[in-house]
Structures are given as structure tokens and as C-alpha cells.
N, C-alpha and C positions, 0 to 999 in steps of 0.2 A: 530366463524369461520365456514364457510360452509364445507360440506363433501368434495367437490371438492378441496378446498384449503387445507384441512387437508391431503388429499391424496397426493397432490403435495408436501406439506411440508415434509411428511414422506419420500417420495422418495428422496427429496433433502438431508435430514439429513443422509439417508443411503449412498448416493453418496459421501457426505463429509467424512464419516467415512471410506469409502473404499479406499484401496491403491493397486496399481497394477503396472505392468510393461508396458511401452509404447515404441513404435518403436524408434529405434535410428536414424531415418532419420533426416537429417538437410539440410538446403539450402533455396532457394527462396520460399516464401509462398504467394500464391494468397489469398487475403482477399476481401470478398464481404461485404459491409456495407450498413445498412439502417439507415437513419437519424431519430432521435427522437426529436420531437419538444416540447413535454410537459413533465414536471417532474411529476406532479400529473396526473394520468390517467383520461382522460375525462375532464380536466380543462386546460384552456389557461393561468392560473396564472403563472407568471414568477418570482415574488419577494417573497422571503421567509426570513423574517427578514433581516439580513445584506447581504444576498446572492441573486443574480439574476441568474436564469437558462438561459444559453446561447445556449443549445442544446446538442445533444449526438449522439452516434452511437450504433447500435447492429451489431456485427461482426461475420461472419462465414467463414470457410475455408474448402477446400477439403483435406487439410493436417491434419492428425490425431493429430499431436503434437500441433497444434494451440489451445490455451486455457490454463486454469490453471494459469492465470495472477496473480502474487502475489504482485509485487511492480513495480512502474514505476518512472523514473526520466527523465526529459527533459534536453536537452543540452541548452546552452545560446541562441541559435537561436530560441528557443521555437517551433521548428518544428520537429527536430530529437529527438528520445527518445531511452531509453534502458529499457527493462523489464526483470525481472527474473521470470521463471516458476517454480512452486513447484515440477515439475517432473524433474528438473535438467538441464534446458536449458536457454540460453540467447535468447531474442527476441529483435531485433533492427528494426527500421523503421522510417517513417515520417508520420505526420498527414497532411491531405489535407483539405482545406477550400473552401466553395462556395463563390459566389460574395458578400454575406452578412457577410462573416467572420465566418460562422458557420462550425463546424466540418462536413466534408463530406465523409471522407474515410481515409484509410491507404495506403501507397505506400512504395516500396523498403523494404518490410518486409523479414527478414531472421531469421532463427532459427539455433542455434549452441549449441552443447552439452557443458555443463560446465565441467571443469576438477578440480580435487582436488589437494592437494599439491604434490601428487605423479604423477600428470599428467594423472590420470585415469578418465574416465567417467563411469557413472552407469545408468542403466535403473531402473525405479521405484523411490520411494521416501525415501528409507531407509538412504542413505548416502548423498544425494544431494537435500534435501527438502528445497530449497531456499525460503525464506519468505520476507526478507527485502533487500533494495538496497540503496546505497548512493554514491554520488561523493565526493571525498575529495582530491582536488588538482589533482595530477597525479596518483591517485589510485581510484579503485572502491571497495567499501566495501559491502560484502554480509553476511547477517545473515541467519543461517540455524537452523532448529529445528530437533528433533529426535536425530541427532548427533549434539548437541548444540554447536555452535561456530560462530565466525565472521572471515571470510577469506578475505584476501586482494589480489586484482588483479591489474595489471598495466593498466594505462589508458593514451594513447591508447594501444591496444593489448590484452585487457581482454578476448576476445572471442577465441583467439588462445593459451592463456597461462593457465597453472595451477596456483593455488593459490601460491603467493610468501611469504605470512606470515599469521599468525593467531593472532588476538588480544585477550588479556585476557578479559573476559566478566564481571568479578567482582561479578557475581551472582553464587552461588554454583549450579552446574548442577543438583544435587539431588533435588533442589527446582523447577526444570522445568520438567513438564511432557512431554512425548514423542511428543504429537501432540499439545502442548500449549506452545511453546517455544518463542524464540525471533522473534516476528513478525515485529518489527519496528527498523530500524536503520536510523539515520539522523544526519546531521552535523549543528551545530549552526553557525549563522553569526559571522564573526571575530569581529564585532563591539559590540556584545552582551556580557553580563557578563560571559558567558561560553567561550568566546574567541575562537570560532571555535571548541569547544569540540565535540567529537562523543558521541551521546546519543542512548541508546537502551531501549526499553520497551517490556516486555513480554506480550504475549496474555492472559495467565491465570496462570502464575507463581505467587503464592500469598504468602504474608508474614503472620505472625501469627495473624494479624488484618484483613486479607482478602483483603488487597490492592495489586495491581499489582506490581511486582518487576521491577525495572528500574535502570539504572546506567549511569553515565557520565564517559566515558572510557578514556578521555584525557582532558588536559587543567588545569587551575588553580583551578577548582572546582571538580576535579576528585573524584568520590565516588558514593555510592548507594543512591537512593531515591525511592519513591513509588508513584504510581498513584492511586487515590481513585477509587474503583470499585462501580459502581452504577447499581443495578439491574443485569440483565443477559447479558449485553453487554460486549464484549471482544474487546481489541484493535487489529486492523489488520494492521495499518500503521500510519505513522506520518511524518510531515515535519515542519521545522521552517519557519515562515514568515519573511519578510525582517526586521521587527522591533524586532525580537528575540522571539516572542511568538511561542509556539508549538501548531500546529494544529494536532489533533488526529482523526483518522477514527476508528469507532467502529461498530461491527456487532453483530447481534443476530440471532440465529437459534434455535428454540425449538418448541415443539408441543403445549405448552400451549399459548404462545404469538405470534408465527408465525415468519416471517422473518422481520428483521428491520436493519436499519443503522442510524448512526448519526455522526455529526462532533462536536467536542468540542475544545475550545481554552483555552490553559493554559498560564498564564502570564509567560514570560521568566524570570522575576525577581524572581519568586517563585521557580525555579528549582535550587536546591542546595543539597549537601549531607545531608541526614537525613530528608529531607522534605517529606511530603505527599501532593502532588499537586492535585488540582481539576481544573475544567474549566467551562466556560460558554457554554451553548448549543447553537450552531449556526444553526443546521439543523437536522431534524429527518425525516426518511422515513420508510414506511411499505409496505404492499401488495397493497396499493392504489397509490404507487409511482413507477416510472421506476427504480427499483433497483433489484439486485440479491444478490449474495454472495460477497458483496463489500470488496475488499482486498487491493487495491492499491490507493495511493494518492500522488499528487505532486502539487506544487504551483510555479508560476513564475510571474514576473512583466511584464505586456504587454507594448506595445509601447506607449499607452496612459497614462502610469503610474499606472494603476489599477492592482490589484492582481487577477490573474485567478487561479482557482482550478480545477484540473483534477482528476476524480475518475475512477477506472477500477474494474471490477468484475472477479471472478474466477469461471468458469463454471464446474470445477471438471470433465471435459470431460463427462458431463452428457447431454443427450438429453432433460432433464427437466429444464436445466439452460441455462443462456445466458452470452455471453461475451459482456459487456457494457463498454462504455467510456462516461462519463458525464462531462460537463464543466459548471462552475459557475464563476461569477464575485463577488468579495468581496468588499463591500462598507465599508470603514474604518471610524468609528467615530473618532472625534478629539483626544480622549484620547489614541487611539491606533497608531496614526500616528507617534508620536515621538518614537525614539528607547528607549528600556529599558536599 
């Protein structure tokens, strides 16, 4: 690794570790976007195994609260989205596309302070460090770390409401470190073996064998399981694909290996209480790729029937990092097309 990259990485690591208070401003947010055409820096290659890179955005705003994107979920129209910020805010908006269908910008972006079950909002990350987000019928589920929990908000109305319930997480809180808690919350398809169950995966809460702690919070297969940990990657988000497989986003930040991200696919049929699941590697990126601190992931079925995957990054409000949104198309081999 070059000295320049080493210095940049050191600054990034320090910014990730830092926690502070942010202004309580909320409202309309102007966002300026720059299109990204290549995933591999300096290469026009678009196909990476089963994934095709469709384009991306680098986003900035004059509003200080814009950034720290932790998780993203799209509405059924595949245009409107909801994001949670790990500084304790909701961010809502819409994506815009150019005439070729590529991501071109964001519009109607608003930021609103999140409220806890007592209806209070907090500055900083101690009480409202939101990391995961999922839609579950008429409710929005949010996972928090540091104060480890899963809170329930009404949908619609989540941005104006305090949490209306808290779900048991089935994982002893003492096994979750302050800043390595429940990064992933997602809901399985109703047609899958999990029958619409809510699933959580910790970033780096490890069992005695070094596997990541995870749990199925509801449904017929309710119980704990684990996700195999490979190397120095940590889980930062996850989403179920239409056929019931679980797609996991993983991130790496350390001085020895540098920045990295990857996508893994876990077979839905393997997820059950007591299991230790692993998955096939779909994509890996490093300093030679258009990535940053990749934190958020969603997937949806486009109008042509193909599955699109959206990734977003968390800039930690650091001038050394970027807010990115990347889009890929997933080409499904025959064995994955049928539901599990």
C-alpha cells in the first residue's frame, strides 16, 4: 500500500471511531450529485460475475446533517426511498434517472430527527445510533447499536412518531459490543421457509466459535443462528432476494489490508435455528473500485423482471470520505430462479 493510501486509510479509521454531536436541523435538503460510470477505477468493464454495474452517484450537500447513511429501503415504486442515519435521523427522498435509465440524482430529500419510545430526539450517536432498516407491512423496523434494540415505528407516519414498540432481539446484549451491534434487519418473503420472519445479523457480535450472532425474531423458525465470519470483513446490511436467499453486504477497514467491501449470497433454505450459514461471494471491491465505507443495501425487482441492487456508503461526516450510491443488475442462474 502506498504512503498516500496508508495516510488516507488512517484518517478514515479515525473518523469511523469518532463520535460527536450534530446539529438538530431538519427539513429540505439540496443534494448535488456526480454520476459514476465505472465501478473499477480506470476500467470500462461492467460485468463482475453475476452482477452488471449500471452506474452510480457521488453526493454532497450544503446541509451538515447529510451523510452517515446506514441503511436504505425502497418503496414499491422503486423511486422513493427511506434511509436511516447513524446520527439519529430519517432521510427520505427520490432517485432520478437520465434518458438511459442510469442514476442521475436525488430529489425531494428531507431529513427529520428520529424519536425514541418517549418521543425524545437526541444529538449524537449514544441513544439513536440507527444502523438497520426494514419495512414490515404497516410498520418500519429500525435496529440500533450502542443502546442495542429493534424499535417499531408506524408506516406511514414514522417520521413524526416516536417508537411504538420494541422487539425482543433474542441475542444477549452483553454479547454485543457498543459499536458492533445489530447492523442488519430485514424481512423474509412470505413465500420463503421463514414465512415473512424478521431477521437480524450483528456486525461483530461473535459466538464462542467466532461466528457472527444472528436471529430470526418471528415466524415458524424463530430462534438464533450464526453467520460464518471470513477474514476481517464485518456485516453492515442485508436484504432478502425475491426467491428467499439472503444477500449480505460486508465491509473491511484496517491498516494492514485497506478498505474493502463484498456481497455474499446465503441460501434461504440454510437459515434456521442453530445453523451456521455461509454464502457464495458475488462481488468484491477495494481501493481500485468506486467504494467507500459501504453500509446500506437494498434490492428490488425492476420492470423488466431483473433484480437490481443498490448500495450506499456512510461518509462519517468526514471530508476524506464520500457518500456513494451504486446500482447493479443481478443475473440469476437457473438454480436461483425457483423459490426456496
